[in-house]
C-alpha positions as CSV (number, residue, x, y, z in Angstrom):
1,M,0.0,0.0,0.0
2,T,1.1,3.5,-0.7
3,Q,1.8,6.1,2.0
4,A,-1.4,8.0,1.1
5,T,-3.5,4.8,1.4
6,N,-2.0,3.9,4.7
7,K,-2.7,7.4,6.0
8,R,-6.3,7.2,4.9
9,L,-6.6,3.8,6.6
10,C,-5.1,5.2,9.8
11,I,-7.5,8.2,9.8
12,F,-10.5,5.8,9.2
13,W,-9.6,3.7,12.3
14,L,-9.0,6.9,14.3
15,V,-12.5,7.9,13.4
16,V,-13.8,4.5,14.5
17,V,-12.0,4.9,17.8
18,A,-13.6,8.3,18.3
19,A,-17.1,7.2,17.2
20,T,-17.5,4.0,19.1
21,P,-18.0,5.5,22.5
22,A,-20.6,8.0,21.1
23,L,-22.5,5.1,19.4
24,I,-22.5,3.1,22.6
25,M,-23.7,6.2,24.6
26,V,-26.5,7.1,22.2
27,V,-27.8,3.7,21.1
28,I,-26.9,0.8,23.4
29,I,-26.7,2.1,26.9
30,P,-30.2,3.8,26.9
31,R,-31.7,0.6,25.5
32,M,-30.0,-1.5,28.3
33,N,-31.3,0.9,31.0
34,E,-34.8,0.5,29.6
35,T,-34.7,-3.3,29.6
36,I,-32.2,-5.2,31.7
37,L,-31.9,-2.6,34.5
38,S,-35.4,-1.2,34.4
39,P,-37.0,-0.9,37.9
40,S,-40.2,-2.3,36.5
41,L,-38.5,-5.7,36.0
42,S,-38.5,-7.1,39.5
43,P,-35.9,-9.9,38.9
44,F,-33.3,-7.2,38.0
45,A,-34.6,-4.3,40.2
46,G,-31.8,-4.5,42.7
47,L,-29.0,-5.2,40.2
48,K,-28.4,-1.6,39.3
49,E,-27.2,-0.7,42.9
50,F,-25.1,-3.8,43.3
51,W,-21.3,-2.9,43.3
52,L,-20.5,-5.8,41.0
53,T,-23.0,-4.4,38.4
54,H,-21.4,-1.0,38.7
55,L,-18.0,-2.6,38.1
56,L,-19.2,-4.5,35.0
57,L,-20.9,-1.4,33.5
58,N,-17.7,0.6,34.1
59,L,-15.6,-2.0,32.4
60,T,-18.0,-2.0,29.5
61,G,-17.5,1.8,29.2
62,Y,-13.8,1.4,29.3
63,A,-13.9,-1.3,26.6
64,T,-15.6,1.1,24.2
65,V,-12.3,3.1,24.2
66,V,-9.7,0.4,25.0
67,L,-10.6,-2.2,22.3
68,P,-10.8,0.2,19.3
69,F,-7.8,2.0,20.6
70,Y,-5.6,-1.1,20.7
71,L,-7.0,-2.3,17.4
72,F,-5.9,1.0,15.9
73,I,-2.4,0.5,17.3
74,Y,-2.2,-3.1,16.0
75,L,-3.4,-2.1,12.5
76,L,-1.0,0.9,12.5
77,R,1.9,-1.4,13.1
78,R,0.8,-4.0,10.6
79,S,0.4,-1.4,7.9
80,G,4.0,-0.3,8.0
81,Y,3.0,3.3,7.9
82,L,5.3,4.3,10.7
83,Q,8.3,2.9,8.9
84,Q,7.7,4.8,5.6
85,P,9.6,8.0,4.9
86,G,7.8,11.2,5.4
87,R,7.7,14.1,7.9
88,G,4.0,15.0,7.9
89,W,2.4,16.0,11.2
90,F,0.1,13.0,11.3
91,Q,2.9,10.6,10.9
92,K,5.0,12.3,13.5
93,V,2.2,12.3,16.0
94,T,1.3,8.7,15.5
95,R,4.9,7.6,15.6
96,N,5.4,9.4,18.9
97,F,2.2,7.9,20.2
98,V,3.0,4.3,19.2
99,E,6.8,4.0,19.2
100,G,8.0,7.1,21.0
101,Q,11.5,8.6,20.5
102,T,13.7,6.0,22.2
103,E,16.6,7.0,19.9
104,L,16.6,10.5,21.3
105,G,17.3,11.9,24.7
106,L,18.3,8.7,26.6
107,S,22.0,9.8,27.0
108,E,20.9,13.2,28.3
109,V,18.5,11.7,30.7
110,Q,21.0,9.2,32.1
111,S,23.8,11.8,32.4
112,S,21.6,14.4,34.2
113,K,22.1,15.0,37.9
114,S,19.4,13.6,40.1
115,A,17.4,15.6,42.5
116,Q,18.9,13.7,45.5
117,Q,22.4,14.6,44.3
118,E,21.4,18.3,44.0
119,M,19.8,18.2,47.5
120,Q,23.0,16.9,49.0
121,E,24.8,20.0,47.7
122,Q,22.4,22.3,49.5
123,S,23.0,23.7,53.0
124,F,21.8,21.8,56.1
125,S,19.1,24.4,56.9
126,H,17.8,24.2,53.3
127,R,17.5,20.4,53.5
128,V,15.7,20.7,56.8
129,L,13.3,23.2,55.4
130,C,12.6,21.0,52.4
131,L,12.1,17.9,54.6
132,F,9.7,19.9,56.8
133,L,7.8,21.1,53.7
134,A,7.5,17.5,52.5
135,F,6.4,16.2,55.8
136,T,3.7,18.8,56.4
137,G,2.6,18.7,52.8
138,L,2.0,14.9,52.9
139,Q,0.4,14.9,56.3
140,A,-2.0,17.8,55.5
141,S,-2.9,16.5,52.0
142,Y,-3.6,12.9,52.9
143,L,-5.1,13.4,56.3
144,T,-7.6,15.9,54.8
145,W,-8.1,13.6,51.8
146,G,-8.8,10.6,54.1
147,V,-11.3,12.4,56.3
148,L,-13.2,13.8,53.3
149,Q,-13.2,10.5,51.5
150,E,-14.8,8.8,54.5
151,R,-17.3,11.7,54.9
152,I,-18.4,11.5,51.2
153,M,-18.8,7.7,51.0
154,T,-20.3,6.9,54.5
155,H,-22.6,9.9,55.3
156,T,-25.6,11.5,53.7
157,Y,-26.3,15.0,52.4
158,G,-29.2,17.4,52.8
159,S,-32.5,17.1,54.7
160,E,-33.5,14.2,52.4
161,Q,-30.5,12.1,53.8
162,E,-29.3,11.5,50.2
163,A,-26.2,9.3,49.9
164,F,-23.7,9.6,47.0
165,K,-23.0,6.3,45.4
166,D,-20.9,6.8,42.3
167,S,-17.3,6.1,43.1
168,E,-16.2,6.5,39.5
169,F,-17.1,10.2,39.6
170,L,-14.7,10.8,42.5
171,V,-12.0,9.0,40.6
172,F,-12.7,11.2,37.5
173,M,-12.5,14.4,39.6
174,N,-9.2,13.3,41.2
175,R,-7.7,12.4,37.8
176,I,-8.7,15.6,36.0
177,C,-7.3,17.7,38.8
178,A,-4.0,15.7,38.9
179,F,-3.7,15.9,35.1
180,F,-4.2,19.6,35.1
181,L,-1.6,20.3,37.7
182,S,1.0,17.9,36.2
183,S,0.5,19.1,32.7
184,I,1.1,22.7,33.8
185,Y,4.3,21.6,35.5
186,C,5.5,19.7,32.5
187,V,4.9,22.6,30.1
188,L,6.5,25.2,32.4
189,R,9.3,23.4,34.3
190,E,10.0,20.0,32.9
191,K,13.4,19.8,31.2
192,K,13.9,16.1,30.7
193,P,13.1,14.9,27.2
194,H,10.2,12.5,26.8
195,V,11.2,9.4,24.9
196,A,8.5,6.8,25.8
197,P,5.6,5.9,23.5
198,Y,2.5,7.7,24.9
199,Y,0.2,4.7,24.8
200,I,2.1,2.7,27.4
201,Y,0.7,4.9,30.1
202,S,-2.7,3.4,29.4
203,Y,-1.9,0.1,31.2
204,A,-1.0,1.8,34.5
205,S,-3.9,4.2,34.0
206,F,-6.5,1.4,33.7
207,S,-5.2,-0.5,36.7
208,N,-4.9,2.8,38.6
209,I,-8.6,3.6,37.9
210,L,-9.7,0.2,39.1
211,S,-7.6,0.4,42.3
212,S,-9.0,3.8,43.1
213,W,-12.6,2.7,42.3
214,F,-12.2,-0.4,44.6
215,Q,-10.8,1.9,47.3
216,Y,-13.8,4.2,47.3
217,E,-16.3,1.3,46.9
218,A,-14.8,-0.5,49.9
219,L,-15.8,2.3,52.2
220,K,-19.5,1.3,51.7
221,F,-18.7,-2.0,53.4
222,V,-15.7,-1.5,55.8
223,S,-14.6,1.2,58.2
224,F,-11.9,3.6,57.2
225,P,-9.3,2.2,59.8
226,T,-9.8,-1.2,58.2
227,Q,-9.1,0.2,54.7
228,V,-6.0,2.0,56.0
229,L,-4.6,-1.2,57.4
230,A,-5.4,-3.0,54.2
231,K,-3.4,-0.4,52.3
232,A,-0.5,-1.2,54.7
233,S,-0.6,-4.7,53.5
234,K,0.2,-3.6,49.9
235,I,3.6,-5.3,50.2
236,I,2.0,-8.7,49.7
237,P,0.3,-8.2,46.3
238,T,3.2,-5.9,45.3
239,M,5.7,-8.8,45.9
240,L,3.4,-11.2,44.0
241,M,3.0,-8.7,41.1
242,G,6.8,-8.1,41.1
243,R,7.4,-11.8,40.6
244,C,4.8,-11.9,37.7
245,V,5.5,-8.6,36.0
246,Q,9.3,-8.1,36.5
247,K,10.4,-11.6,37.5
248,K,11.8,-10.2,40.8
249,S,13.1,-12.2,43.7
250,Y,12.8,-11.1,47.4
251,P,14.8,-12.0,50.5
252,W,13.3,-14.1,53.3
253,K,13.0,-10.9,55.5
254,D,10.4,-9.5,53.1
255,Y,8.3,-12.6,53.5
256,V,8.5,-12.4,57.3
257,Q,7.4,-8.8,57.1
258,A,4.5,-9.7,54.8
259,L,3.4,-12.5,57.3
260,M,3.6,-10.0,60.2
261,I,1.4,-7.5,58.4
262,T,-1.1,-10.2,57.5
263,A,-1.3,-11.4,61.1
264,G,-1.8,-7.9,62.4
265,I,-4.5,-7.1,59.9
266,G,-6.2,-10.4,60.8
267,L,-6.3,-9.6,64.5
268,F,-7.7,-6.1,63.7
269,L,-10.5,-7.5,61.4
270,L,-11.5,-10.3,63.7
271,T,-11.7,-8.3,67.0
272,S,-12.6,-4.7,66.0
273,S,-16.2,-3.7,66.5
274,N,-18.4,-2.4,63.7
275,S,-19.3,1.2,63.3
276,P,-22.3,2.1,65.5
277,K,-23.6,4.4,62.8
278,S,-24.6,1.9,60.2
279,S,-24.5,-1.9,59.8
280,A,-23.6,-1.3,56.1
281,Q,-20.1,-0.4,57.2
282,S,-19.4,-3.8,58.8
283,T,-16.7,-5.9,57.2
284,T,-18.5,-8.2,54.7
285,L,-17.6,-10.4,51.8
286,S,-18.2,-7.4,49.4
287,G,-15.8,-5.3,51.5
288,F,-13.2,-8.0,51.4
289,L,-13.5,-8.4,47.6
290,C,-13.2,-4.6,47.1
291,L,-10.1,-4.4,49.3
292,L,-8.6,-7.4,47.5
293,G,-9.3,-5.7,44.1
294,Y,-7.7,-2.5,45.3
295,L,-4.5,-4.3,46.5
296,V,-4.2,-6.4,43.3
297,F,-4.6,-3.5,40.9
298,D,-2.5,-1.2,43.0
299,G,0.3,-3.8,43.1
300,F,0.2,-4.0,39.3
301,T,0.2,-0.2,38.9
302,T,3.3,0.1,41.1
303,N,5.3,-2.6,39.3
304,W,4.3,-1.4,35.8
305,Q,5.4,2.2,36.6
306,D,8.6,0.9,38.1
307,R,9.2,-1.0,34.8
308,L,8.6,2.2,32.8
309,F,10.9,4.2,35.0
310,T,13.7,1.7,34.5
311,R,13.3,1.4,30.8
312,Y,12.5,4.9,29.7
313,K,13.9,7.1,32.5
314,M,10.9,9.5,32.4
315,S,10.4,11.9,35.2
316,N,7.8,11.5,38.0
317,M,5.8,14.4,36.6
318,Q,5.8,12.9,33.1
319,M,4.5,9.7,34.5
320,M,1.8,11.6,36.5
321,C,0.7,13.5,33.5
322,G,0.6,10.5,31.2
323,V,-1.3,8.2,33.5
324,N,-3.8,10.8,34.6
325,F,-4.5,11.8,31.0
326,F,-5.6,8.3,30.1
327,S,-7.5,8.0,33.4
328,F,-9.3,11.2,32.6
329,V,-10.3,10.0,29.1
330,L,-11.5,6.5,30.3
331,T,-13.5,7.7,33.3
332,L,-15.1,10.6,31.3
333,T,-16.2,8.2,28.5
334,S,-17.6,5.7,31.0
335,L,-19.4,8.3,33.0
336,S,-20.9,9.9,29.9
337,E,-22.1,6.6,28.5
338,L,-23.7,5.4,31.7
339,G,-25.2,8.7,32.7
340,G,-23.1,8.9,35.9
341,L,-21.6,12.3,34.9
342,Q,-25.0,14.0,34.6
343,D,-26.3,12.4,37.8
344,S,-23.2,13.3,39.8
345,I,-23.3,17.0,38.6
346,A,-27.0,17.1,39.5
347,F,-26.1,15.8,42.9
348,M,-23.5,18.5,43.3
349,L,-26.0,21.2,42.3
350,R,-28.5,19.9,44.9
351,H,-25.9,19.7,47.7
352,P,-23.3,22.5,47.5
353,D,-21.4,21.1,50.6
354,F,-20.9,17.9,48.6
355,A,-19.4,19.9,45.7
356,L,-17.0,21.5,48.2
357,H,-16.0,18.2,49.6
358,V,-15.3,16.8,46.1
359,L,-13.3,19.8,45.1
360,L,-11.2,19.5,48.3
361,V,-10.7,15.7,47.8
362,S,-9.5,16.3,44.3
363,L,-7.1,19.1,45.2
364,T,-5.7,17.2,48.2
365,S,-5.3,14.1,46.1
366,A,-3.4,16.0,43.4
367,T,-1.3,18.0,45.8
368,G,-0.6,14.8,47.7
369,Q,0.8,13.2,44.5
370,L,3.0,16.2,44.0
371,F,4.4,15.9,47.5
372,I,5.0,12.2,46.9
373,Y,7.1,12.9,43.9
374,F,8.9,15.8,45.6
375,T,9.8,13.6,48.7
376,I,10.9,10.5,46.8
377,A,13.0,12.6,44.3
378,R,14.8,14.6,47.0
379,F,15.0,12.3,50.0
380,G,14.4,8.8,48.7
381,A,11.9,6.0,49.2
382,V,12.9,5.2,52.8
383,T,12.2,8.8,54.1
384,F,8.9,8.7,52.2
385,T,7.9,5.4,53.7
386,I,8.5,6.7,57.2
387,I,6.4,9.8,56.6
388,M,3.5,7.8,55.1
389,T,3.6,5.3,57.9
390,I,3.2,8.1,60.4
391,R,0.4,9.4,58.2
392,Q,-1.4,6.0,58.2
393,A,-1.3,5.8,62.0
394,A,-2.5,9.4,62.3
395,A,-5.3,8.7,59.8
396,I,-6.6,5.7,61.9
397,L,-6.6,7.8,65.1
398,L,-8.2,10.8,63.4
399,S,-11.0,8.6,61.9
400,C,-11.7,7.0,65.2
401,I,-12.0,10.4,66.9
402,L,-14.2,12.1,64.2
403,F,-16.4,9.2,63.2
404,G,-16.7,7.2,66.4
405,H,-15.0,3.9,65.4
406,E,-14.5,1.6,68.4
407,V,-11.3,-0.4,68.5
408,A,-10.8,-3.4,70.9
409,P,-7.6,-3.8,72.8
410,V,-6.6,-6.9,70.7
411,A,-7.3,-4.8,67.5
412,V,-4.8,-2.2,68.9
413,L,-2.3,-5.0,69.1
414,G,-2.9,-5.9,65.5
415,V,-2.3,-2.3,64.5
416,A,0.9,-2.3,66.5
417,I,2.1,-5.5,64.7
418,V,1.4,-4.0,61.3
419,F,3.3,-0.8,62.0
420,A,6.1,-2.7,63.7
421,A,6.6,-4.7,60.5
422,I,6.6,-1.6,58.4
423,F,9.2,0.2,60.6
424,Y,11.3,-3.0,60.6
425,K,11.3,-2.9,56.8
426,V,12.4,0.7,56.9
427,Y,15.2,-0.3,59.3
428,C,16.3,-3.1,57.0
429,N,16.4,-0.6,54.1
430,L,18.5,1.9,56.1
431,T,21.0,-0.7,57.2
432,H,21.1,-2.5,53.8
433,P,20.4,0.1,51.1
434,C,21.1,-2.4,48.3
435,T,17.7,-4.1,49.1
436,L,15.7,-1.0,48.1
437,R,13.5,-1.7,45.1
């Protein structure tokens, strides 16, 4: 095929990718709502509010973008269009999107001075000031984020006692805010050349969306302290995903720490009392499955991003911008197709305090990501782990004070075991830096 024919074929499939979500939204989804999920059909009346139904519908929405998108990439590679000579804008954009610029910029990236090296050259008072900024920024961002997250998902709004149920909308708001902030930074301050193909961010984006969705959805079934402890056990699925995705091996100490964390969480879950406010917050099978989904997809996201950092040497802000861009596109498409965007905006208009809470959650989530990258880049992963461990303990205490969670003495022992294992891991990393991953 000639270059012109290949270009027309690529444009045709690009139109297909863009038109498929619109077709689904206009034709298929309304028909499904009128039949399968109609309240008038008693056998299916309760399915629409079931979390698994929400998950399947969300995945259907994502598929309307993902499947044509990857088919477009496959056909683009098979056509040989990217290997043909030519310097048109369409070919340049598609080549950067599919293949990247791996032949450019790697030497400059590898020879540039790291942020930690630059920090070591600063004065002691300057380093202390930066560490104080990192600590207070992380604590303020994520403690506020945690409290507001629990407020949104476990309490009602207005005199009608209306509860907000669409977790995907919260993910969408978080991602659009993070993409906006990171893109501004990349345009104004980023100096490192971007060499990776843009489409590779979509894998981490998809898993990140699902991990965030499961995280919000879990709060409908388990208390916030339980969720925080479950997050502390991320080492277990992260190790499993590390073996699967990157073929990593781990020393026996890591397995001991994982077992300690598992034992501590087990004590907490088996002995802590349920929230007195609502029986729906009790730890159930649905809550366990949501937490498991969060841990699995978060473990994949971490390992996939680590793989990209190793291979393409992109900056943290480039990663943040790329992942959140695809997350914004996927969640916007799914929300628009399923009607969740319109319903959520209507809920915000009915309850201004909810709109304020969502705005604050999105801002604190985005600023929290910025402080994460700031801390890791300048002080390393060990310092960041210490700060976030302190934040997790403070989050449990703050949640118990504000929302009345009762914790039994044995459950307190479980919490202590979890954090002892985490600090032991930090100690091992400090005494044996080579084990850092």
